[in-house]
N, C-alpha and C positions, 0 to 999 in steps of 0.2 A: 457493598455492590461492587461488583469490578470494574475496571476502566478498560477504556477505548482507547487504542490511535486508528485514526481513520484516515487514508488517503483517497485522491483523487488526482489522475493522471490520463494522459492522452497517450495510447501507443501505436506504432505506427502497425498495423492491422499482421503486413509480412513478418512480423516479430512477436508473434503471438506465441510461436514454438518457445524462442528465446525468452521470451519476458517469462512463460509457466516453467522451465526449465533454472530460468533464477529463481524463480518464488521457490520453487521445491529444494536447492540448494540453498538456500536462504533459511527454511521451516528451520531445521534442526541447529541450528546458529539461535534462532528467537528462541527457542523449546529449552536449549540450555542455559538463557536466563532466566524462564518464568514466566516465558508468554503461553497461555493457553492453548488457544483456539489460533489460525490465522483465516480469512478468507480472501479469494485474490476473485474477483468478479469482473467477466469480460462483456462490455455489454452487446448488446442485440434489440432494445429496445430504448434509445434513448434519444429522445426527440430535440430539433431544434429550439432554442426560443427567440423570444419576440425580446424580451425584458433582461432575461435572464436562463442561464439554462447550464446543466454539466457539459456540455459541448464547447459553449461561452465561456466558461469559469478555465477550462484546461486549454483555451483559443486551439481550438480542435482543426485539422486539417483534414482535406477530403480523405486523403490514404491512410485514416487514424480512428482507433477504436477509444471509448472513454474505458479505464476503467475505475473501478471503484473496489476500495480494499477495508479490511479492519485485521486487529489485530486485535486478542483481548488478553489482558492484564488480568490479576489478581486485586493489585490494587496501583495506585499512581507512582508510586515511590520505589516499586520492582520495575514497572514500565520504567523510569526512567532513569535507575540505576543502570539496566541492562542496557539499554539504547546510548549511556557512557562506556559501559564495559567493551560492545562490540565497535566501538571505535576502536578499542587498542585490540582487539580479537585478531591473530593472524589471520582465524578463517575467513576473515573478510576484505583480507588481500587478493585471497582468490578467487572473490566475485568480481564479473566482468568490468574487467576494465571500460569498456565502453557498454554503459547503460542501455537496453532496447529501447527507451524514451527518454523524451527532452528531459532530464529533472526540471529544468529551468520552471517550466510549466508544471510542474505537480506541486498538490499542493496538501498539507495534512494538518493535523490536533488531536487533541486530548481531550477525552467526552468522558465526564464522569456518569455511569448509567443512572438514568431515571427511572425508569420502569423496565420490566421484562416480562414478555409471555412467551413461557416455551408449550 
């Protein structure tokens, strides 16, 4: 089964185009290190919660949108090796110096695929 890197963040709504452009520029780099697919999902029905929620998790502000994304890798080893290599890749230095979101409120993690239905 594949390995998933998942991400949750809040992006200023006005930065949607910049975020999309950043993702489009990053995809060839991730792919070159073995990433099988990448999904960037712009929230359009992400309710506030009273105890917990996606907006609460990223401390979403009024002018922001929740983004939920994931990358599919063949296995954990490929993912970890890919991310380590990307830190040294000169193409990553061309990525925006000022990210179109607050990286301090971004969360991520790695996940083993448990079941899959296609």
